[in-house]
C-alpha positions in Angstrom: 42.6 -29.6 -54.6 40.4 -29.0 -57.6 36.7 -28.3 -57.4 36.1 -31.7 -59.0 38.2 -33.4 -56.3 36.5 -31.5 -53.6 33.1 -32.4 -54.8 34.1 -36.1 -55.0 35.5 -36.0 -51.5 32.3 -34.4 -50.1 30.2 -37.1 -51.9 32.4 -39.8 -50.6 32.1 -38.5 -47.0 28.3 -38.2 -47.4 28.0 -41.8 -48.7 30.1 -43.1 -45.8 27.9 -41.4 -43.3 24.7 -42.7 -44.9 26.1 -46.3 -44.9 27.2 -46.0 -41.3 23.7 -44.7 -40.3 22.0 -47.5 -42.2 24.1 -50.1 -40.4 23.4 -48.4 -37.0 19.6 -48.2 -37.9 19.4 -51.9 -38.7 21.2 -52.8 -35.5 19.0 -50.6 -33.3 15.8 -51.9 -34.9 16.9 -55.4 -34.2 17.3 -54.3 -30.5 13.8 -53.1 -30.4 14.0 -49.5 -31.6 11.3 -48.2 -33.8 12.0 -46.7 -37.3 9.8 -44.0 -38.7 10.3 -42.5 -42.2 8.7 -39.1 -42.8 7.5 -37.8 -46.2 9.5 -35.0 -47.8 8.9 -31.6 -46.2 10.0 -28.0 -46.3 13.0 -26.8 -44.2 10.7 -24.9 -42.0 8.6 -28.0 -41.2 11.9 -29.9 -40.5 12.9 -27.2 -37.9 9.5 -27.7 -36.2 10.0 -31.5 -36.2 13.5 -31.2 -34.6 12.2 -28.8 -31.9 9.2 -31.1 -31.2 11.6 -34.1 -30.8 13.9 -32.3 -28.4 11.0 -31.0 -26.4 8.8 -34.1 -26.1 10.8 -37.3 -26.6 11.9 -39.0 -23.4 14.1 -41.8 -24.9 17.1 -41.7 -27.1 16.5 -40.7 -30.7 18.7 -41.0 -33.8 18.0 -39.4 -37.2 19.4 -38.9 -40.7 17.3 -37.0 -43.2 13.8 -38.3 -43.1 14.6 -41.5 -41.1 14.0 -41.3 -37.4 14.8 -44.0 -34.8 13.2 -44.1 -31.4 14.4 -46.1 -28.4 11.0 -45.6 -26.7 8.1 -47.0 -28.7 5.8 -44.4 -27.0 7.9 -41.6 -28.5 7.6 -43.2 -31.9 3.9 -43.5 -31.5 3.4 -39.8 -30.6 5.9 -38.8 -33.3 3.9 -40.7 -35.9 0.6 -39.3 -34.8 2.0 -35.8 -34.9 4.1 -35.8 -38.1 2.7 -38.5 -40.4 
């Protein structure tokens, strides 16, 4: 496989994951989940966000990039107050 083919394959896989997540996100929001979109941040800040979510969120959480989905609206509220 050439470098060009490999890069195309990686881009294709990334695009499929993003489309799948968008479909999942739309379905979950219709079911009452809360979507929160963060502003761009440094990698270090992202590590702190991930740790905070694992430590403090009670309900299920899904994420891709800066988009976060919370099953429990209270988690989304606390998350928004902390990180937005």
